[in-house]
C-alpha positions as CSV (number, residue, x, y, z in Angstrom):
1,X,20.3,35.9,-4.5
2,X,22.4,36.4,-1.5
3,X,19.8,37.0,0.7
4,X,17.8,33.7,-0.6
5,X,20.9,31.5,0.4
6,X,21.2,33.3,3.9
7,X,17.5,32.8,4.5
8,X,17.6,28.9,3.5
9,X,20.8,28.7,5.5
10,X,19.1,29.8,8.7
11,X,16.1,27.5,7.9
12,X,18.3,24.8,7.6
13,X,20.3,25.2,10.8
14,X,17.3,25.9,12.9
15,X,14.8,23.6,11.6
16,X,15.7,21.2,8.7
17,X,19.0,20.1,10.0
18,X,17.6,18.7,13.6
19,X,14.5,17.4,11.6
20,X,16.7,15.6,9.1
21,X,18.8,14.2,11.9
22,X,15.7,13.0,13.7
23,X,14.2,11.2,10.3
24,X,17.5,9.6,9.9
25,X,17.3,8.1,13.6
26,X,14.0,6.6,12.5
27,X,14.7,5.8,9.2
28,X,18.0,3.6,9.7
29,X,16.7,0.8,11.5
30,X,13.6,0.7,9.2
31,X,15.9,0.7,6.2
32,X,17.7,-2.6,7.5
33,X,14.7,-4.1,8.5
34,X,12.5,-3.6,5.4
35,X,15.6,-4.8,3.3
36,X,15.3,-7.9,5.6
37,X,11.9,-8.5,5.3
38,X,12.1,-8.4,1.4
39,X,14.4,-10.8,1.2
40,X,17.0,-8.3,-0.4
41,X,20.8,-7.9,0.8
42,X,20.5,-5.7,3.9
43,X,22.7,-2.7,2.1
44,X,19.9,-2.5,-0.4
45,X,17.7,-0.9,2.1
46,X,20.2,1.6,3.0
47,X,20.9,2.4,-0.6
48,X,17.1,3.0,-1.1
49,X,17.2,5.5,2.0
50,X,20.0,7.3,0.4
51,X,18.2,7.7,-3.0
52,X,15.1,8.6,-1.2
53,X,16.8,11.3,0.5
54,X,19.4,12.9,-1.9
55,X,17.5,12.1,-5.3
56,X,13.8,12.1,-4.6
57,X,13.7,14.9,-2.4
58,X,15.6,17.1,-4.8
59,X,13.0,16.6,-7.6
60,X,10.1,16.4,-5.6
61,X,7.6,19.1,-4.9
62,X,6.6,17.9,-1.5
63,X,8.1,20.2,1.5
64,X,7.6,17.4,4.1
65,X,7.4,14.3,2.6
66,X,10.4,11.6,3.0
67,X,11.0,8.8,0.5
68,X,12.6,5.4,1.3
69,X,11.8,1.4,1.2
70,X,8.4,1.2,2.5
71,X,7.1,-2.0,4.7
72,X,3.8,-1.8,2.3
73,X,6.3,-3.3,-0.5
74,X,7.9,-6.0,1.4
75,X,5.5,-8.7,0.5
76,X,5.7,-7.9,-3.2
77,X,9.5,-7.6,-3.4
78,X,10.1,-10.8,-1.6
79,X,7.9,-12.7,-3.7
80,X,9.5,-11.2,-6.8
81,X,12.9,-11.8,-6.0
82,X,12.0,-15.3,-5.3
83,X,9.9,-15.8,-8.6
84,X,12.5,-14.3,-10.7
85,X,15.3,-16.3,-9.3
86,X,18.1,-13.8,-9.5
87,X,18.6,-10.4,-7.6
88,X,20.0,-8.9,-10.8
89,X,16.9,-9.8,-12.8
90,X,14.8,-8.3,-10.0
91,X,16.6,-5.1,-10.3
92,X,15.0,-4.8,-13.9
93,X,11.8,-5.0,-12.7
94,X,12.6,-2.1,-10.3
95,X,13.5,0.0,-13.2
96,X,10.5,-0.9,-15.1
97,X,8.4,0.1,-12.0
98,X,10.2,3.4,-12.0
99,X,9.7,3.8,-15.8
100,X,6.0,3.0,-15.3
101,X,5.9,5.8,-12.5
102,X,7.8,8.4,-14.6
103,X,5.2,7.7,-17.6
104,X,2.3,8.3,-15.1
105,X,3.6,11.4,-13.9
106,X,4.3,12.8,-17.6
107,X,0.9,11.9,-18.5
108,X,-0.5,13.6,-15.6
109,X,-2.3,10.5,-14.4
110,X,-1.7,11.5,-10.5
111,X,-5.2,11.0,-9.8
112,X,-5.0,7.3,-10.3
113,X,-5.4,6.4,-6.6
114,X,-8.7,8.3,-6.6
115,X,-9.9,5.3,-8.5
116,X,-8.9,2.8,-5.9
117,X,-11.7,2.3,-3.5
118,X,-10.4,3.0,0.3
119,X,-11.8,-0.3,1.3
120,X,-9.7,-2.3,-1.1
121,X,-6.4,-0.2,-0.1
122,X,-7.1,-1.1,3.4
123,X,-7.7,-4.6,2.8
124,X,-4.3,-4.5,0.7
125,X,-2.2,-3.1,3.4
126,X,-4.1,-5.2,6.2
127,X,-2.8,-8.2,4.2
128,X,0.5,-6.9,3.6
129,X,0.6,-6.4,7.7
130,X,-0.4,-10.0,8.4
131,X,2.3,-11.4,5.9
132,X,4.9,-9.1,7.4
133,X,3.9,-10.3,11.1
134,X,4.3,-13.7,10.0
135,X,7.6,-13.6,8.0
136,X,9.3,-11.7,11.0
137,X,8.2,-14.2,13.8
138,X,10.9,-16.8,12.9
139,X,13.4,-14.0,13.0
140,X,12.0,-12.9,16.2
141,X,12.7,-16.4,18.1
142,X,16.4,-16.4,16.7
143,X,15.7,-18.6,13.7
144,X,18.4,-17.7,10.9
145,X,17.5,-20.2,8.0
146,X,16.1,-18.1,5.4
147,X,13.9,-21.2,4.0
148,X,11.3,-20.5,6.5
149,X,10.3,-17.1,6.1
150,X,10.7,-17.0,2.3
151,X,7.8,-19.5,1.4
152,X,4.4,-18.2,0.8
153,X,1.9,-17.2,3.6
154,X,-0.1,-20.4,3.4
155,X,2.9,-22.7,2.6
156,X,4.7,-21.3,5.4
157,X,1.7,-22.4,8.0
158,X,0.9,-25.6,6.1
159,X,0.8,-28.3,8.7
160,X,3.7,-30.3,7.1
161,X,5.9,-27.5,6.4
162,X,5.3,-25.7,10.0
163,X,6.0,-28.9,11.9
164,X,9.4,-29.6,9.9
165,X,10.3,-26.2,10.5
166,X,9.4,-26.2,14.1
167,X,11.2,-29.3,14.7
168,X,14.6,-27.6,14.2
169,X,13.8,-24.7,16.3
170,X,15.7,-25.9,19.2
171,X,19.0,-26.4,17.3
172,X,18.8,-22.8,15.3
173,X,17.5,-20.4,17.8
174,X,18.7,-19.0,21.0
175,X,17.1,-17.6,24.0
176,X,18.8,-14.5,23.9
177,X,17.2,-13.7,20.6
178,X,13.8,-14.2,22.1
179,X,14.7,-12.2,25.3
180,X,15.9,-9.2,23.1
181,X,12.8,-9.4,21.1
182,X,10.6,-9.1,24.1
183,X,12.4,-6.2,25.3
184,X,12.0,-4.5,22.0
185,X,8.4,-5.2,21.7
186,X,7.5,-3.9,25.4
187,X,9.6,-0.9,24.6
188,X,7.8,-0.4,21.1
189,X,4.4,-0.9,22.8
190,X,5.2,1.4,25.8
191,X,6.4,4.3,23.6
192,X,3.1,4.3,21.5
193,X,1.0,4.7,24.5
194,X,-0.4,8.2,25.2
195,X,1.5,8.9,28.2
196,X,4.8,8.3,26.8
197,X,4.5,11.2,24.2
198,X,6.5,13.4,26.4
199,X,9.3,10.6,26.5
200,X,9.8,10.6,22.9
201,X,13.3,12.4,22.7
202,X,14.7,9.4,21.0
203,X,12.8,7.7,18.2
204,X,11.4,4.3,19.3
205,X,13.1,2.3,16.6
206,X,16.3,3.7,17.3
207,X,15.9,3.1,21.2
208,X,15.1,-0.5,20.3
209,X,18.1,-1.1,18.2
210,X,20.5,0.5,20.6
211,X,19.0,-1.6,23.7
212,X,19.3,-4.8,21.4
213,X,23.0,-3.8,20.9
214,X,23.9,-3.1,24.6
215,X,21.9,-6.6,25.6
216,X,24.0,-8.7,23.2
217,X,27.2,-7.0,24.5
218,X,26.2,-7.7,27.8
219,X,25.5,-11.6,26.9
220,X,28.7,-11.6,25.1
221,X,30.9,-10.3,27.8
222,X,29.5,-12.5,30.5
223,X,30.2,-15.6,28.2
224,X,26.4,-16.2,28.6
225,X,24.8,-19.1,26.7
226,X,22.2,-16.3,25.7
227,X,24.8,-14.5,23.3
228,X,23.7,-14.3,19.7
229,X,25.4,-16.0,16.8
230,X,27.2,-14.2,14.1
231,X,24.4,-15.0,11.5
232,X,21.7,-13.6,13.9
233,X,23.6,-9.9,13.2
234,X,23.5,-7.5,10.4
235,X,26.2,-8.3,8.1
236,X,27.2,-5.3,6.0
237,X,30.6,-5.0,4.2
238,X,32.8,-2.1,5.4
239,X,33.2,-1.2,1.6
240,X,29.6,-1.4,0.9
241,X,29.9,-0.1,-2.6
242,X,32.1,-2.8,-3.6
243,X,29.4,-5.3,-3.1
244,X,26.5,-3.6,-4.9
245,X,25.0,-5.6,-7.3
246,X,23.9,-4.2,-10.9
247,X,21.0,-5.0,-13.1
248,X,21.7,-7.7,-15.9
249,X,20.3,-5.8,-18.9
250,X,20.9,-8.8,-21.5
251,X,17.7,-10.4,-19.6
252,X,15.3,-7.4,-20.1
253,X,13.1,-8.8,-22.5
254,X,13.9,-12.6,-21.6
255,X,11.0,-12.9,-19.2
256,X,7.5,-11.4,-19.3
257,X,7.5,-11.7,-15.4
258,X,10.1,-9.0,-15.4
259,X,7.5,-6.5,-16.8
260,X,4.7,-7.9,-15.1
261,X,6.2,-7.6,-11.7
262,X,7.7,-4.1,-12.7
263,X,4.3,-2.9,-13.2
264,X,2.6,-4.3,-10.2
265,X,5.5,-2.7,-7.9
266,X,5.2,0.5,-9.7
267,X,1.4,0.6,-9.4
268,X,1.6,-0.3,-5.7
269,X,4.6,2.2,-4.9
270,X,2.6,4.8,-6.7
271,X,-0.6,4.3,-4.6
272,X,1.3,4.1,-1.2
273,X,3.2,7.3,-2.3
274,X,-0.1,9.1,-3.3
275,X,-1.9,8.4,0.0
276,X,1.3,9.4,1.9
277,X,1.2,12.7,0.1
278,X,-2.0,13.1,1.2
279,X,-1.5,12.7,4.5
280,X,1.4,14.7,4.7
281,X,-0.2,17.6,3.2
282,X,-2.9,17.5,6.0
283,X,-0.2,17.8,8.6
284,X,1.4,20.8,6.8
285,X,0.8,23.7,9.2
286,X,1.7,25.9,6.0
287,X,-1.2,24.1,3.9
288,X,1.2,23.5,1.1
289,X,-0.1,21.1,-1.6
290,X,2.0,18.6,-3.2
291,X,1.9,18.4,-7.1
292,X,0.9,15.0,-7.5
293,X,2.3,14.6,-11.1
294,X,5.5,16.2,-10.2
295,X,6.0,13.6,-7.3
296,X,5.5,10.7,-9.7
297,X,7.9,12.1,-12.0
298,X,10.4,12.1,-8.8
299,X,9.4,8.6,-7.5
300,X,10.1,7.3,-11.0
301,X,13.5,9.0,-11.5
302,X,14.1,7.7,-7.7
303,X,13.0,3.8,-8.4
304,X,14.8,3.7,-11.8
305,X,18.0,5.0,-9.7
306,X,17.3,2.1,-7.3
307,X,17.1,-0.4,-10.0
308,X,20.5,0.8,-11.5
309,X,22.2,0.9,-8.2
310,X,21.2,-2.3,-6.7
311,X,18.6,-0.7,-3.9
312,X,15.2,-2.0,-3.5
313,X,12.2,0.1,-4.6
314,X,11.1,3.2,-2.7
315,X,7.8,5.1,-1.9
316,X,7.0,8.4,0.0
317,X,6.7,7.0,3.7
318,X,4.2,8.3,6.3
319,X,6.5,7.0,9.4
320,X,9.2,9.1,8.0
321,X,7.2,12.2,6.9
322,X,5.1,12.4,10.0
323,X,8.7,12.0,12.0
324,X,9.6,15.2,9.6
325,X,6.8,17.2,10.5
326,X,7.0,16.4,14.3
327,X,10.7,17.3,14.3
328,X,9.9,20.6,13.1
329,X,11.1,20.3,9.3
330,X,10.3,23.4,7.2
331,X,11.6,22.4,3.7
332,X,12.6,19.6,1.5
333,X,16.2,20.0,2.7
334,X,15.3,18.2,6.0
335,X,14.5,15.1,3.6
336,X,18.0,15.6,1.8
337,X,19.8,16.0,5.1
338,X,18.3,12.5,6.2
339,X,19.8,11.1,3.1
340,X,23.3,12.6,4.0
341,X,23.4,11.2,7.2
342,X,22.4,7.5,6.0
343,X,25.2,7.9,3.5
344,X,27.7,9.0,6.0
345,X,26.5,6.4,8.3
346,X,27.4,3.8,5.4
347,X,30.8,5.3,4.7
348,X,31.9,5.8,8.2
349,X,30.2,3.4,10.6
350,X,29.3,0.1,9.1
351,X,31.0,-1.5,12.1
352,X,28.5,-0.3,14.2
353,X,25.8,-1.1,12.1
354,X,27.0,-4.9,12.1
355,X,26.3,-4.9,15.8
356,X,22.4,-4.7,15.4
357,X,20.8,-7.8,16.2
358,X,18.1,-9.0,13.6
359,X,15.6,-9.9,16.5
360,X,15.7,-5.7,17.1
361,X,14.8,-5.5,13.5
362,X,12.1,-8.1,13.7
363,X,10.4,-6.4,16.7
364,X,10.3,-3.1,14.8
365,X,8.7,-4.9,11.9
366,X,6.3,-6.8,13.9
367,X,4.8,-3.6,15.6
368,X,4.9,-2.1,11.9
369,X,2.9,-5.1,10.5
370,X,0.5,-4.9,13.5
371,X,-0.1,-1.2,12.8
372,X,-1.1,-2.0,9.3
373,X,-3.6,-4.6,10.5
374,X,-4.8,-3.6,13.9
375,X,-8.2,-5.3,15.3
376,X,-9.5,-1.8,15.5
377,X,-9.3,-1.6,11.6
378,X,-11.5,-4.8,11.4
379,X,-14.1,-3.3,13.7
380,X,-14.3,-0.1,12.0
381,X,-14.5,-1.6,8.5
382,X,-17.3,-3.8,10.4
383,X,-19.3,-0.8,11.3
384,X,-19.2,0.8,7.9
385,X,-21.6,-2.1,6.7
386,X,-21.2,-4.7,4.3
387,X,-20.3,-2.7,1.2
388,X,-17.2,-1.7,2.6
389,X,-16.5,-4.8,4.8
390,X,-16.9,-7.7,2.0
391,X,-14.3,-6.1,-0.2
392,X,-12.1,-5.2,2.6
393,X,-12.0,-9.1,4.1
394,X,-12.1,-10.5,0.7
395,X,-9.0,-8.8,-0.6
396,X,-7.2,-9.9,2.6
397,X,-8.2,-13.4,2.2
398,X,-7.4,-13.6,-1.7
399,X,-4.1,-12.0,-1.2
400,X,-3.0,-14.4,1.5
401,X,-4.4,-17.5,-0.6
402,X,-3.0,-16.1,-4.0
403,X,-1.0,-13.0,-4.4
404,X,-1.4,-9.4,-4.1
405,X,-2.5,-8.6,-7.9
406,X,-5.4,-11.2,-7.6
407,X,-6.6,-10.0,-4.4
408,X,-6.8,-6.5,-5.1
409,X,-8.3,-7.2,-8.5
410,X,-10.8,-9.3,-6.6
411,X,-11.5,-6.7,-4.3
412,X,-11.7,-4.2,-7.1
413,X,-14.5,-6.4,-8.6
414,X,-16.6,-6.6,-5.5
415,X,-16.1,-3.0,-5.0
416,X,-17.3,-2.2,-8.4
417,X,-20.5,-4.4,-8.2
418,X,-21.5,-2.6,-4.8
419,X,-20.9,0.8,-6.6
420,X,-23.0,-0.2,-9.6
421,X,-25.7,-1.5,-7.6
422,X,-25.6,1.5,-5.4
423,X,-25.6,4.3,-8.0
424,X,-27.9,2.9,-10.6
425,X,-30.8,1.4,-8.4
426,X,-32.2,5.0,-8.2
427,X,-32.1,5.6,-12.0
428,X,-36.0,5.7,-11.6
429,X,-39.0,6.1,-9.1
430,X,-42.3,4.2,-9.1
431,X,-45.3,5.7,-7.5
432,X,-48.5,3.4,-7.5
433,X,-52.2,5.1,-6.8
434,X,-55.6,3.8,-7.1
435,X,-58.3,5.6,-9.2
436,X,-61.9,4.2,-9.1
437,X,-60.5,0.7,-8.0
438,X,-58.1,0.8,-11.3
439,X,-54.2,0.9,-10.1
440,X,-52.4,3.6,-11.8
441,X,-48.5,3.2,-11.9
442,X,-46.0,5.9,-12.8
443,X,-42.3,5.2,-13.6
444,X,-40.4,8.5,-13.6
445,X,-36.8,8.0,-15.0
446,X,-34.0,10.2,-13.7
447,X,-31.2,11.8,-15.5
448,X,-29.2,8.8,-17.0
449,X,-30.8,5.5,-17.5
450,X,-28.5,2.6,-18.9
451,X,-28.3,-1.0,-19.6
452,X,-27.3,-1.6,-16.1
453,X,-30.9,-0.7,-15.1
454,X,-32.1,-3.4,-17.5
455,X,-32.9,-6.1,-15.2
456,X,-34.5,-4.2,-12.4
457,X,-36.7,-2.4,-14.9
458,X,-37.8,-5.3,-16.7
459,X,-38.9,-7.1,-13.2
460,X,-41.1,-3.8,-12.5
461,X,-42.7,-3.9,-15.7
462,X,-43.4,-7.5,-15.5
463,X,-45.0,-6.8,-12.0
464,X,-47.7,-4.3,-13.4
465,X,-50.8,-6.2,-12.9
466,X,-53.5,-6.4,-15.5
467,X,-56.2,-3.9,-16.3
468,X,-54.1,-0.9,-14.9
469,X,-52.7,2.2,-16.2
470,X,-49.0,2.8,-16.7
471,X,-47.2,5.8,-17.3
472,X,-43.5,6.1,-18.1
473,X,-41.8,9.5,-18.0
474,X,-38.5,10.2,-19.6
475,X,-39.0,13.7,-20.0
476,X,-36.0,14.7,-18.0
477,X,-33.8,12.3,-18.9
478,X,-30.3,13.3,-20.4
479,X,-29.6,9.9,-21.6
480,X,-31.6,6.8,-22.4
481,X,-29.7,3.7,-23.2
482,X,-30.9,2.1,-26.4
483,X,-31.4,-1.3,-24.5
484,X,-33.9,0.5,-22.1
485,X,-35.7,1.9,-25.1
486,X,-35.8,-1.7,-26.7
487,X,-37.2,-3.2,-23.4
488,X,-40.1,-0.6,-23.4
489,X,-40.8,-0.9,-26.8
490,X,-41.2,-4.7,-26.4
491,X,-43.3,-4.0,-23.5
492,X,-46.0,-2.3,-25.6
493,X,-47.0,-5.6,-27.2
494,X,-47.2,-7.2,-23.6
495,X,-49.3,-4.4,-22.2
496,X,-51.6,-4.7,-24.9
497,X,-52.1,-8.2,-24.3
498,X,-52.6,-7.7,-20.5
499,X,-55.0,-4.9,-21.1
500,X,-52.7,-2.4,-19.8
501,X,-53.1,1.2,-20.9
502,X,-49.5,2.6,-21.5
503,X,-48.6,6.1,-21.8
504,X,-45.0,6.9,-22.9
505,X,-43.9,10.7,-22.2
506,X,-40.4,11.9,-23.7
507,X,-39.5,8.3,-24.7
508,X,-38.5,7.5,-28.4
509,X,-39.9,4.2,-29.6
510,X,-37.6,1.9,-31.5
511,X,-37.9,-0.8,-34.0
512,X,-37.7,-4.1,-32.0
513,X,-38.8,-6.6,-34.9
514,X,-35.5,-6.2,-36.6
515,X,-33.5,-7.6,-33.6
516,X,-35.2,-10.8,-33.7
């Protein structure tokens, strides 16, 4: 026992402590920015990061994944907070989401992500990226009135609404915010270039925040007209725990929308987590595989904790996980350490957090949104052909036009159509030959022929010419649907009338007269 404790102490000091510090420096600005983009209290993002580190990391079976608030949930969370009308009620939806994930894990349904086509998932994330970008533009310009970015995507950019908001921009924006945004974007862009990999001593989001703070201090001390207003800076109470909002359980069964939003958030959080876990496992040099059902249980307990403590929902996050791998993390203690650092920052240094400009956080989220919807992604999906591109682009368009659930549902339906079309078109093979001037057709049915083949098979049979020979061979079939047997049996009468010599091999005739 002592030897085990000593081993883990050495691992923590040499690897997981510095890795946890590195992940903390990446996570801190993202926790603040994602809470801001979600329309939630800024402290809620920090609480989510703390719960992701201190609670989920201990329960999870993943050694390298790190959980916290995710950019992929911002659109859904913002819409849910607005539609439910009360943050206390929204927290009930977060608890429902966590309970949904817990049930999935207990029922061992961790493979659910495998049933969502990648084209639909990529389309969903690209749409979230576009919405994320659109909602950060006003903040990046220094506009501090929340009515602009809380509207729906199409409503925000409708002509009347947009012109009305633009007219007030000169009164609500400051040039200082625009300067900080531009500097931040340049830094983020340059640090993503290949030549900058050797310079990444400080994580790019943290560097952006530090430079934003320094720039605003310079503006303020020089009495410049570029200095930011107090409403353009992060505002966290010195005693964060005294301001925590708790869920209103009296309304749990008062609105079906609470349960609907909770299940949608739980499903999306599950998809993001499982995709992240798969990506992080591929980065693990020790080839450790995360038990997905245990991960869903951990995420479920984490999200239920978030709902109970006033935080926004969490998922496993690729950015944090990859930062953990890059920093040399070995065990889940690195994720726990990052949560510990977040807790200490909230308790000991809220005055430093309050100096962070919203413009810096907006710049970080603009780059995050861009990474979700890069032009290269659209080009790649186009190159894969229409069966991949059409569900992808339709998912984006419908999500932007309506909401995430409808968009994903439409994308799934289109994907299923292409899958059905592709998988069932080859359930029979036709061979045409000529013998003494008489056409001989041979239809070989493959392993499984279902009602999905009805239309094409009926068309093929109708195209067989008069005075020909037709053989339908089902001897190698494992299963022939009754609908197919019915079509073939009905065709026997037509074949006689068209003087077609019909031979059936391994096909059972059915009584079709009783059907009519």
